[in-house]
C-alpha angles and dihedrals in degrees: 000000000000098000095047088049093050090047092051093049092049092050093047094049095047095044095045097047095044097044092045091055094045094048093046092049091050092049090052095041093055093041093239091140139355122250097277142109097292089051092051092045092051092047091048093048091050091046090051090054094048091045092051091052091052099038102038096083091051091045094051093047091046092051094047093045093049092047095046126102118260095261100036097089131016093213143342089270090054089050091053093048091048090051092049095049097041102035107017131232095305089070089073091063100052109135092021096144096052090045091050093047089052094050097034 
């Protein structure tokens, strides 16, 4: 489970930092807010939402792969493909609201 965990952390960090900066810059560019606490809170909340959308599939696969028995999946990729074929794309967003509330 080490590689799926590293992948998830890299995706979360990149998505959160980039989207926070983009959202904050857009808020300031269009004079929606001044550079103060509400602006930073709004940018952080938006970044949390974007990050959850991007990271949720990796997080769900990581969790399932780490909690599986030794012979259930050959790899994290096999776990993701099995989820997609047996449960469909919605399976990657199970637990979206708690994940968003944690990141937001």
